[in-house]
Structure formats: C-alpha cells, structure tokens
C-alpha positions as CSV (number, residue, x, y, z in Angstrom):
1,M,-8.5,9.8,-16.6
2,P,-11.7,7.8,-17.2
3,Q,-12.1,4.5,-15.4
4,R,-12.7,2.8,-18.8
5,T,-9.1,3.7,-19.8
6,L,-7.7,2.0,-16.7
7,S,-9.9,-1.1,-17.4
8,E,-8.6,-1.2,-21.0
9,L,-5.0,-0.8,-19.7
10,N,-5.5,-3.7,-17.3
11,R,-6.8,-5.8,-20.1
12,I,-3.8,-5.0,-22.3
13,F,-1.4,-6.0,-19.4
14,S,-3.2,-9.3,-19.0
15,V,-3.0,-10.1,-22.7
16,F,0.8,-9.5,-22.7
17,K,1.6,-10.9,-19.3
18,D,3.3,-14.1,-20.6
19,D,5.0,-12.3,-23.6
20,V,8.7,-12.4,-22.9
21,E,9.2,-9.6,-25.5
22,A,7.0,-7.2,-23.6
23,S,8.8,-4.6,-21.5
24,E,8.5,-4.5,-17.7
25,F,7.8,-0.8,-18.0
26,V,5.0,1.3,-19.4
27,T,5.8,4.6,-21.1
28,I,3.4,7.4,-20.1
29,E,3.2,10.7,-21.9
30,L,1.0,13.7,-21.1
31,A,0.1,16.4,-23.5
32,N,-2.7,19.0,-23.2
33,N,-5.8,17.0,-22.4
34,Q,-4.5,13.6,-23.5
35,I,-2.5,10.8,-21.9
36,V,-0.6,8.1,-23.9
37,F,0.4,4.7,-22.6
38,K,2.9,2.6,-24.6
39,Y,3.4,-1.0,-23.7
40,A,4.8,-3.8,-25.8
41,S,3.4,-3.1,-29.3
42,V,0.3,-1.3,-28.1
43,E,-0.3,2.4,-27.8
44,L,-3.4,3.6,-25.9
45,I,-4.5,7.2,-26.1
46,S,-7.1,8.6,-23.8
47,R,-8.4,12.0,-22.8
48,T,-7.8,13.3,-19.3
49,I,-10.7,14.5,-17.2
50,E,-10.6,18.2,-17.0
51,G,-11.1,20.0,-13.7
52,I,-9.4,21.5,-10.7
53,Y,-8.0,18.9,-8.3
54,P,-6.8,19.3,-4.8
55,D,-3.1,19.3,-4.1
56,Y,-2.4,15.7,-3.2
57,R,0.9,16.6,-1.5
58,Q,-1.1,18.2,1.3
59,I,-2.4,14.8,2.5
60,I,1.0,13.1,2.6
61,P,2.2,13.2,6.2
62,Q,5.5,15.2,6.5
63,K,6.5,14.0,9.9
64,Q,6.8,10.6,11.6
65,E,7.0,9.4,15.2
66,T,7.8,5.8,14.2
67,K,9.6,4.3,11.2
68,I,9.4,0.6,10.6
69,I,11.5,-1.4,8.1
70,V,10.1,-4.9,7.6
71,N,10.2,-7.8,5.2
72,R,7.2,-7.4,2.9
73,K,6.4,-11.1,2.6
74,D,6.7,-11.6,6.4
75,L,4.2,-8.8,6.9
76,Q,1.8,-10.1,4.3
77,Q,1.8,-13.5,5.9
78,A,1.3,-12.1,9.4
79,I,-1.6,-9.9,8.2
80,K,-3.3,-12.9,6.5
81,S,-2.9,-15.0,9.6
82,V,-4.3,-12.4,12.0
83,S,-7.1,-11.2,9.6
84,L,-8.9,-14.5,10.1
85,F,-9.9,-13.2,13.5
86,S,-10.9,-9.7,12.5
87,K,-14.5,-8.4,12.8
88,L,-16.7,-9.2,9.8
89,G,-17.4,-6.1,7.8
90,L,-14.8,-4.0,9.7
91,F,-11.7,-6.0,8.7
92,D,-9.8,-4.5,11.5
93,I,-6.5,-5.4,13.0
94,K,-4.1,-3.6,15.4
95,M,-0.5,-3.1,14.6
96,T,2.0,-2.2,17.4
97,A,5.6,-1.3,16.7
98,S,8.0,-1.5,19.6
99,P,11.6,0.0,19.6
100,E,12.9,-3.5,20.6
101,G,12.5,-4.5,17.0
102,K,9.1,-6.2,17.1
103,L,6.0,-5.6,15.0
104,T,2.9,-7.2,16.6
105,L,-0.4,-7.7,14.7
106,F,-3.6,-8.5,16.7
107,A,-7.2,-9.2,15.8
108,Q,-10.1,-10.2,17.9
109,D,-13.7,-11.2,17.2
110,A,-16.2,-12.1,19.9
111,T,-17.4,-15.2,18.0
112,R,-14.1,-16.4,16.4
113,G,-11.6,-15.6,19.0
114,K,-8.3,-13.7,18.8
115,N,-4.9,-14.1,17.3
116,D,-1.6,-12.2,17.5
117,V,1.6,-12.6,15.5
118,S,4.9,-10.9,16.0
119,I,7.6,-10.4,13.4
120,E,11.1,-9.0,13.6
121,C,11.7,-5.6,12.1
122,D,13.8,-2.4,12.5
123,V,11.9,0.3,14.5
124,S,13.2,3.8,15.1
125,G,11.3,6.3,17.1
126,K,8.7,5.6,19.8
127,E,6.3,2.7,20.4
128,N,3.2,3.2,18.3
129,T,-0.1,1.4,17.9
130,I,-2.6,1.8,15.0
131,A,-5.9,0.1,14.0
132,L,-6.3,-0.5,10.3
133,N,-8.4,-2.2,7.7
134,Y,-6.1,-5.1,6.7
135,R,-7.5,-5.1,3.2
136,Y,-6.1,-1.7,2.5
137,I,-2.6,-2.5,3.7
138,L,-2.6,-5.8,1.7
139,D,-3.5,-3.8,-1.4
140,G,-0.5,-1.5,-0.8
141,L,1.8,-4.4,-0.1
142,N,0.7,-6.2,-3.3
143,A,1.7,-3.1,-5.3
144,I,5.2,-2.9,-3.9
145,M,7.8,-5.3,-5.4
146,S,10.7,-4.6,-3.1
147,E,11.8,-7.2,-0.5
148,K,11.6,-4.7,2.4
149,I,9.1,-1.9,3.0
150,E,8.9,1.1,5.2
151,I,6.0,2.1,7.3
152,H,5.9,5.7,8.7
153,L,3.5,6.3,11.6
154,I,2.5,9.4,13.4
155,D,-0.1,8.1,15.8
156,G,-3.4,6.1,15.7
157,A,-5.5,9.0,14.4
158,N,-3.4,10.1,11.4
159,P,-2.7,8.5,8.0
160,F,0.4,6.4,7.7
161,I,2.7,5.8,4.7
162,L,3.7,2.5,3.2
163,M,6.6,2.6,0.7
164,P,9.5,0.5,-0.7
165,H,12.6,0.6,1.5
166,E,15.2,1.0,-1.2
167,D,13.9,0.3,-4.7
168,Q,11.6,2.9,-6.2
169,K,11.5,4.7,-2.8
170,D,10.8,8.1,-4.5
171,E,8.4,6.6,-7.0
172,F,5.7,5.0,-4.8
173,I,3.9,6.2,-1.7
174,Y,0.8,4.4,-0.4
175,I,-1.2,6.3,2.2
176,V,-3.6,4.5,4.5
177,M,-6.1,6.0,6.9
178,P,-6.4,4.2,10.3
179,I,-9.7,3.0,11.8
180,R,-10.7,5.3,14.6
181,Q,-11.6,3.5,17.7
C-alpha cells in the first residue's frame, strides 16, 4: 500500500489515542485492489500497489540453534544501557546467549569505552553470539506488547527472529539481519 496511507493511518491513531471509546483493534479488509481500515468511527480506504512480490515466507528462518525466552523490558533496558558504548554510525552491540540461562550484551567504542550487561533468561540449544544494530532490535521490542519475548538464533551470519512468547505468537514475527563482522 502507499506510504501516504500508512502516514494517514498513523495520524488517525494519534487523534484517537486518548479516546476511551476507541477500540484497541483495527479491522482490515482486503478486496481486489483495495484495502479498508476501520478504527473507532473512521473508515480509511486505499488502493493497494499492484505488482508481483517475492514470497516473504522464504526469508523466515525455519530452524534454530538457540531459543531465548527473556523479559522484554529487561532486554530493552539492557540494550539501552549497552548502546551508549556502541560505535557511532554502526550502532552495533553483541549479544551472547549461554545455556546457563544468561544473555550478555556487549558494546565497545575506542573513544567511549565498553560496557556489558547480563540478564537472566531461559536458553535452550547451544551458546550463540550475534552482532546486531541495536536500533533494529529496539524497534521490534517496541512493537511487541507481551511481557516475555522469544529470540530464535541460527548463528551470527543468519537472520534471527523476535516474537512474543505467548500472546500473539502466531500473529507477529520480527526478522533482524545481523551485522557481519
């Protein structure tokens, strides 16, 4: 759909954000080359962009070497703390999951120093380390509302999945590409 439609939808949400009568849900209907969004008392109709699109399911990793279940807010706080020491412009941090139930985040910059933070989590599978742009993972965490999240890792060269642990597990998948080092 056009970017302008998404901008308008965002504006509608902000207008109704304090309206207690507004629903928490948006109804979305697809028909031919149109999409209809219904929210509160507003109905937004837009055309869809025609074309042939790649099968998005092909980029979703089907296997995992490591599965992490962690408190979303703890992870957000740890990322924000470590990110202060990431390289400017690269926004890189390293994340290591160990089977002993520890997720360690690390960042280092030659001029600002280094920092690491460890948080408790449930880890199944093997130890795994991945370098990532912390901004991307924070964007995904901000979109998830559940208390706990799952991270599925293959290795440091493949995309990983971020998803709610229980609520909306089948409704939301966030894929992040690692930074190759």
